[in-house]
C-alpha positions in Angstrom: 110.7 14.1 64.2 111.0 12.6 67.7 113.4 13.6 70.5 114.1 12.3 74.0 113.9 15.4 76.2 114.2 15.7 80.0 111.3 17.6 81.5 111.8 18.0 85.2 112.7 14.7 86.7 111.8 12.4 83.8 112.8 12.0 80.2 110.1 11.7 77.6 109.8 11.0 73.9 108.1 14.0 72.3 107.4 14.7 68.7 107.1 17.7 66.4 107.4 18.5 62.8 109.8 21.4 62.9 113.1 22.7 64.2 111.8 23.6 67.7 112.9 20.3 69.3 116.3 20.2 67.5 117.2 23.7 68.8 116.1 23.0 72.4 118.6 20.3 73.3 118.0 17.5 75.7 116.9 19.4 78.8 113.7 21.5 78.7 114.3 25.0 80.1 115.6 24.2 83.5 115.0 27.8 84.8 111.3 27.5 83.9 111.1 24.1 85.6 112.5 25.6 88.8 110.1 28.5 88.6 107.0 26.4 88.2 108.1 23.9 90.9 108.4 26.8 93.3 104.9 28.0 92.6 102.7 24.9 91.9 101.4 22.6 94.6 100.2 19.0 94.1 96.5 19.9 94.6 96.6 22.8 92.1 94.7 23.0 88.9 96.7 24.6 86.1 95.6 26.3 82.9 98.5 26.2 80.3 97.4 28.9 77.9 99.6 28.6 74.8 100.5 24.9 75.4 102.1 24.5 71.9 103.4 20.9 71.5 102.9 20.2 75.3 106.3 20.4 77.0 105.1 22.6 79.8 101.8 20.7 80.0 103.8 17.5 80.5 105.7 19.2 83.4 102.5 20.5 84.9 100.9 17.1 84.8 103.7 15.9 87.1 103.4 18.8 89.4 99.6 19.4 89.7 96.3 17.7 90.1 94.9 18.6 86.7 96.0 20.6 83.6 93.8 22.4 81.0 96.2 22.7 78.0 94.9 25.3 75.5 96.3 25.3 72.0 94.4 27.0 69.2 96.3 25.8 66.1 94.6 22.6 64.8 97.9 21.1 63.6 99.8 21.9 66.7 96.9 20.6 68.8 97.3 17.2 67.2 100.9 17.1 68.2 100.1 18.3 71.7 97.4 15.7 72.1 99.8 12.9 71.0 102.6 14.1 73.2 100.4 14.1 76.3 99.2 10.6 75.5 102.7 9.4 74.9 103.8 10.9 78.2 101.0 9.2 80.1 99.7 12.6 81.2 96.2 11.3 82.0 95.4 14.3 84.2 96.1 16.8 81.3 93.3 17.7 79.0 94.2 19.1 75.5 91.8 21.8 74.4 91.8 23.0 70.8 91.0 26.6 71.6 92.6 30.0 72.1 91.7 32.4 74.8 91.3 36.2 74.3 89.2 39.2 75.1 86.2 38.1 73.1 84.7 35.0 71.4 85.7 35.1 67.7 87.3 33.4 64.8 90.9 34.4 64.2 94.0 33.5 62.3 97.2 32.1 63.8 100.5 32.5 62.0 103.8 30.6 62.5 107.0 29.8 60.7 107.0 26.8 58.5 110.0 25.2 60.3 109.2 26.4 63.9 105.7 26.5 65.2 106.8 27.6 68.7 106.3 31.3 67.9 102.7 31.1 66.6 100.9 34.5 67.0 97.6 36.2 66.5 97.8 39.8 65.2 95.9 42.2 63.0 98.9 44.6 63.0 101.3 42.8 60.8 101.1 40.7 57.6 102.5 37.2 57.6 105.9 36.8 56.1 106.2 34.8 52.9 106.4 31.1 53.6 104.7 31.4 56.9 101.7 29.1 57.7 98.3 30.5 58.7 95.4 28.6 60.2 91.9 29.5 61.2 91.3 29.2 65.0 88.6 29.7 67.6 89.0 32.0 70.5 86.9 32.2 73.7 87.3 34.0 76.9 88.5 32.8 80.3 85.2 34.0 81.8 83.1 32.2 79.3 85.1 28.9 79.1 85.2 28.3 82.9 81.7 29.5 83.6 80.3 26.0 83.8 83.5 23.9 84.5 84.1 21.9 87.7 87.9 22.0 87.8 88.8 25.7 88.1 92.4 26.6 87.7 94.2 28.4 90.5 97.4 28.8 88.5 97.7 30.2 85.0 100.7 30.1 82.6 100.2 32.5 79.7 102.7 32.4 76.8 100.9 33.7 73.7 103.4 35.8 71.8 102.1 39.3 72.8 98.4 38.3 73.2 98.7 38.1 77.0 96.7 41.3 77.6 93.8 40.0 75.5 93.7 36.8 77.5 93.6 38.7 80.8 91.0 41.2 79.5 88.7 38.2 78.7 89.0 37.0 82.3 88.2 40.0 84.5 85.5 38.1 86.3 87.5 34.9 86.5 90.5 36.8 88.0 88.2 38.7 90.5 86.5 35.6 91.6 89.2 33.0 91.8 92.4 35.1 92.3 94.9 32.7 90.6 98.6 33.0 90.5 99.6 34.0 87.0 103.0 33.4 85.3 103.2 35.1 82.0 105.8 36.0 79.4 107.0 39.5 78.7 108.4 39.8 75.2 108.9 43.4 74.0 109.2 42.4 70.4 105.9 40.5 70.4 104.1 43.2 72.4 105.4 46.1 70.3 105.5 44.7 66.8 102.6 42.3 66.9 100.2 44.2 69.2 101.5 47.8 69.3 101.7 47.6 73.1 104.7 49.3 74.8 106.3 47.8 77.8 105.3 50.7 80.1 101.7 50.3 79.0 101.8 46.6 79.5 103.2 46.9 83.0 100.7 49.6 83.9 97.9 47.3 82.8 99.2 44.4 84.9 99.7 46.6 88.0 96.0 47.6 87.7 95.1 43.9 88.0 97.7 42.4 90.4 98.4 43.9 93.8 101.6 41.8 93.8 103.6 41.8 90.5 107.2 40.6 90.1 109.7 40.3 87.3 111.9 37.2 87.4 115.2 37.0 85.6 116.3 33.8 83.9 118.6 33.0 86.8 115.6 32.9 89.2 117.7 34.9 91.6 117.0 38.4 90.6 113.3 39.0 91.4 112.0 42.5 91.3 108.9 44.1 92.7 107.2 45.9 89.8 105.1 48.1 92.1 108.4 49.9 93.1 108.7 52.6 90.4 112.5 52.8 90.2 112.9 49.0 90.2 110.2 48.7 87.5 112.1 51.2 85.4 115.2 49.2 85.8 113.4 46.0 84.6 112.1 47.8 81.6 115.5 49.1 80.7 117.2 45.7 81.1 114.4 43.8 79.3 114.5 46.0 76.2 118.3 46.5 76.1 119.5 43.2 77.4 116.5 40.8 76.9 116.4 40.1 80.6 113.3 39.5 82.8 111.2 37.4 80.4 108.9 36.1 83.1 106.4 37.9 85.2 104.5 36.6 88.2 101.2 38.2 89.3 99.3 37.3 92.4 96.5 38.6 94.6 98.0 37.6 97.9 101.3 38.3 99.6 101.7 34.6 100.2 103.5 34.6 96.9 106.5 36.4 98.5 107.9 33.5 100.6 107.6 31.2 97.6 109.6 33.6 95.4 112.2 34.1 98.2 112.7 30.4 98.5 113.1 30.1 94.7 115.7 32.8 94.7 117.6 31.3 97.6 117.6 27.8 96.1 118.7 29.2 92.7 121.5 31.3 94.1 122.8 28.4 96.1 122.7 26.2 93.0 124.7 28.9 91.2 127.1 29.2 94.0 126.5 33.0 94.0 125.4 35.5 96.6 125.8 32.8 99.2 122.1 31.8 99.0 120.7 35.3 99.9 117.6 36.1 97.9 117.1 39.7 96.9 113.5 40.8 96.1 112.9 44.5 95.3 116.6 45.2 95.0 118.0 47.1 92.0 121.3 45.5 91.2 124.6 47.2 90.8 123.8 47.5 87.0 121.3 50.1 88.0 124.2 52.3 89.1 125.9 52.3 85.8 126.2 55.6 83.9 123.7 54.6 81.2 121.0 53.8 83.7 121.6 56.9 85.8 121.3 58.9 82.6 118.1 57.2 81.6 116.7 57.8 85.1 117.7 61.5 84.9 116.0 61.9 81.5 112.9 60.2 82.8 112.7 62.7 85.7 113.0 65.6 83.3 110.5 64.3 80.8 107.9 63.0 83.1 
């Protein structure tokens, strides 16, 4: 099927063979568009890890100098490649490859009618009717060892496989220090990879000296190196499905970009009179259930 979808400032004809486009509507994730616009500069090189059918890659092609769009599923890759060509995204390269912690062959699984949730996991059996495909996986370190256009911005959305991607790029991260935007999805982490949210955040804090959780309003942005604020994010993410996006960086230069994002977003929402609040636990943190959770944590740990 084909749909006309607005991605950023332009409307594109994109295709897929499932219900993903039908469920999306006519405007592609405006909150993600605002987040990426705040962080990506025209001279940046982007790695879109988990590009799927190419909607984010199309956006990145309009924002950045070059895009490496990684998609491991052979059938999804064909759709990605076609959508990039149709969009005229000549600065975006579709790469039929997954990234992980080692070079290997793996299996990707996705629903027959929605390929947007394709996952790699050895912890769970595919449900009846799901589609499986053999894929190739390499590492960030290995893939970019001999490349000329090195990404300084990574977007990672791989259904719980985010830790594997980063573990395969320790040298890359140390050397190039990119900004990284990645998904946090406690269902995918817990069920598909057996990784808890506290363990996931501990791992990320060990890599990124600057780590933030961004709520879907792009106004509430929380410093995950502040223990109480991080606990608040974990509670809200698991219970209320908030804070799906994390931003990791090696420089504090990320802070003014996030503050500007929060200010613009709050003004657009006509809330908090345009005042950004980073590292502030909201009034929800003062509710009885949160105070009880904090009390129990202090007694248990």
